[in-house]
C-alpha positions in Angstrom: -60.0 29.0 -79.9 -60.8 32.7 -79.9 -59.1 35.0 -77.4 -61.6 35.2 -74.5 -60.8 38.9 -74.1 -62.3 39.6 -77.5 -65.8 39.0 -76.2 -67.4 42.4 -75.4 -68.1 42.9 -71.7 -69.6 45.8 -69.8 -69.6 44.2 -66.4 -66.0 44.5 -65.3 -66.0 41.2 -63.6 -64.1 37.9 -63.7 -63.8 36.2 -67.2 -66.9 34.2 -68.2 -66.7 30.6 -67.2 -69.3 28.0 -66.4 -68.5 25.2 -64.0 -70.5 22.1 -62.9 -69.4 20.4 -59.7 -70.9 16.9 -59.2 -74.3 18.0 -60.4 -77.2 15.6 -60.2 -80.9 15.8 -61.3 -84.0 14.0 -59.9 -87.2 14.1 -61.8 -90.4 12.2 -60.7 -88.5 10.7 -57.8 -85.9 9.1 -60.1 -82.3 10.1 -60.6 -81.6 11.1 -64.2 -77.9 11.7 -63.7 -75.5 12.4 -60.9 -71.9 13.5 -60.5 -71.7 15.6 -63.7 -68.5 17.8 -63.5 -67.0 20.0 -66.2 -65.8 23.5 -66.9 -66.6 25.6 -70.0 -64.4 28.5 -70.8 -65.0 31.5 -73.1 -64.5 30.4 -76.8 -65.7 26.9 -76.1 -69.0 25.0 -76.7 -70.5 21.9 -75.1 -72.7 19.3 -76.9 -75.0 17.4 -74.6 -76.2 14.0 -75.9 -78.2 11.1 -74.5 -81.2 9.0 -74.9 -84.7 10.4 -74.5 -85.4 10.9 -70.8 -81.7 11.0 -69.9 -82.0 14.6 -68.6 -80.6 16.7 -71.4 -83.4 19.3 -71.2 -83.3 19.2 -67.4 -79.6 20.0 -67.4 -80.1 23.0 -69.8 -83.0 24.2 -67.6 -80.6 24.1 -64.6 -78.1 26.2 -66.5 -80.9 28.6 -67.4 -81.8 28.9 -63.7 -85.2 27.3 -64.1 -84.5 24.1 -62.2 -82.3 23.7 -59.1 -79.8 20.8 -59.0 -80.6 17.9 -56.7 -76.9 17.6 -55.8 -73.7 19.5 -56.5 -73.5 23.1 -57.6 -73.2 25.3 -60.7 -70.8 28.2 -60.8 -70.8 31.2 -63.1 -67.7 33.4 -63.0 -66.6 31.5 -59.9 -69.8 32.2 -58.0 -72.8 30.0 -57.3 -75.2 30.3 -60.2 -78.1 30.9 -57.7 -76.3 33.9 -56.3 -75.6 35.2 -59.8 -79.1 34.6 -61.2 -79.9 38.3 -61.8 -76.7 39.1 -63.6 -76.6 35.8 -65.5 -80.1 36.6 -66.7 -78.5 39.5 -68.6 -75.5 37.4 -69.8 -77.2 34.3 -71.1 -79.6 33.4 -73.9 -81.8 30.3 -73.4 -83.9 29.0 -76.3 -86.1 26.0 -75.5 -86.8 23.3 -78.0 -90.4 24.5 -78.1 -90.7 28.0 -79.7 -92.0 30.5 -77.1 -94.2 32.5 -79.5 -97.6 34.1 -79.3 -99.9 32.7 -82.0 -101.8 36.0 -82.5 -98.7 38.2 -82.8 -96.7 38.5 -85.9 -93.1 37.2 -86.2 -91.9 40.8 -85.8 -94.1 41.5 -82.8 -93.0 38.3 -81.2 -89.3 39.1 -81.6 -89.7 42.7 -80.4 -91.7 41.6 -77.3 -89.3 38.7 -76.5 -86.3 40.9 -76.6 -88.0 43.6 -74.5 -89.1 41.1 -71.8 -85.5 39.7 -71.7 -84.2 43.2 -70.9 -82.7 43.7 -74.3 -85.1 45.9 -76.4 -84.1 46.3 -80.0 -85.1 48.7 -82.8 -87.6 47.5 -85.4 -85.1 47.8 -88.1 -82.7 45.5 -86.3 -85.5 43.0 -85.6 -86.4 43.0 -89.3 -82.8 42.4 -90.3 -82.6 39.4 -87.9 -85.8 38.0 -89.3 -84.4 38.5 -92.8 -81.2 36.6 -91.8 -83.4 33.8 -90.5 -85.3 33.6 -93.8 -88.5 35.2 -92.5 -88.5 38.7 -94.0 -91.5 37.9 -96.3 -93.4 36.4 -93.3 -92.4 39.1 -90.7 -95.8 40.7 -90.5 -97.9 37.5 -90.6 -99.5 36.1 -87.4 -97.4 33.2 -86.1 -100.4 30.9 -86.3 -100.1 31.0 -90.1 -96.4 29.9 -90.1 -95.1 26.4 -90.4 -93.4 24.6 -87.6 -90.0 25.4 -89.1 -90.9 29.0 -89.6 -92.0 29.3 -86.0 -88.6 27.8 -85.0 -86.8 30.3 -87.1 -88.8 33.1 -85.5 -87.4 32.1 -82.1 -83.9 31.6 -83.4 -83.9 35.1 -84.9 -82.8 36.2 -81.4 -79.3 34.8 -82.1 -77.9 37.7 -84.1 -79.5 40.1 -81.5 -77.8 38.4 -78.5 -74.1 39.0 -79.4 -73.4 40.6 -76.0 -74.7 37.6 -74.1 -71.7 35.3 -73.4 -73.6 32.1 -72.7 -76.0 30.6 -75.2 -78.1 27.7 -74.0 -79.8 26.1 -77.0 -82.1 23.0 -76.7 -82.3 21.2 -80.1 -81.7 24.4 -82.1 -81.7 22.4 -85.4 -85.0 20.6 -85.0 -87.7 21.2 -87.6 -85.3 23.2 -89.8 -84.4 22.7 -93.4 -80.7 22.5 -94.5 -80.3 26.2 -95.3 -81.7 27.2 -91.9 -79.5 24.6 -90.1 -76.5 26.1 -91.9 -77.5 29.6 -90.8 -77.9 28.5 -87.1 -74.5 26.9 -87.3 -73.0 30.1 -88.7 -74.5 32.1 -85.8 -73.1 29.7 -83.2 -69.6 29.6 -84.8 -69.4 33.4 -85.0 -70.4 33.6 -81.3 -67.8 31.1 -80.2 -65.1 32.6 -82.4 -65.6 36.0 -80.6 -65.2 34.4 -77.2 -68.7 33.4 -76.5 -69.8 30.1 -75.1 -72.6 27.7 -76.2 -74.3 24.7 -74.6 -76.6 22.8 -76.9 -78.4 19.5 -77.4 -78.8 18.0 -80.8 -79.8 14.7 -82.3 -77.8 15.5 -85.4 -74.2 16.3 -86.4 -73.1 19.8 -85.6 -70.7 21.4 -88.0 -68.6 23.3 -85.4 -65.5 21.1 -85.5 -63.1 24.0 -85.8 -64.2 25.5 -82.5 -62.9 24.1 -79.2 -65.6 21.9 -77.8 -66.5 19.3 -75.2 -69.0 16.5 -75.2 -71.2 15.3 -72.4 -73.1 12.0 -72.7 -75.9 11.6 -70.1 
């Protein structure tokens, strides 16, 4: 596991750690899960698995601050996540399983806009480099409506190399709709992030080649 101190920090606060204490989720009047407890340290990743409807996406939305837990609490740097929502917004990256892209904007315009809205504006040259890494350099100026499902997914995932300073990555099915080379690229991005003291929580229906990194597994 990487030395947690190797991860860049400009906050001068407690080391990054995510903790779930007896967390439960209710959706549509039905308990999806209850009593989930774990602690994720810097340099570790968590794979969340379970059947469809088990609550995997709901759990990730809780970690992203988009859904409150029905029971228990979530802690970030030892403080309730709800109290740390503003700071955590600058310290996490959440990518949903559905690419959040604007159909009429180009891949480049989408990436620039998304980064700016997330409080992390980037230069056009950096955005183009990220799209190049994601295999979209030739399509960077095309409207997203003209891209395939896999290319749209890569457009969203191009944020990964631009989010190095965000300790916590929350990725919902990051490998879906991707071909083998793109899956390998995403795996490389996550491995590099973890190796430098970052953390990742992800769901995936397929094998994840991150075995050399310290990890935990949660079955819902």
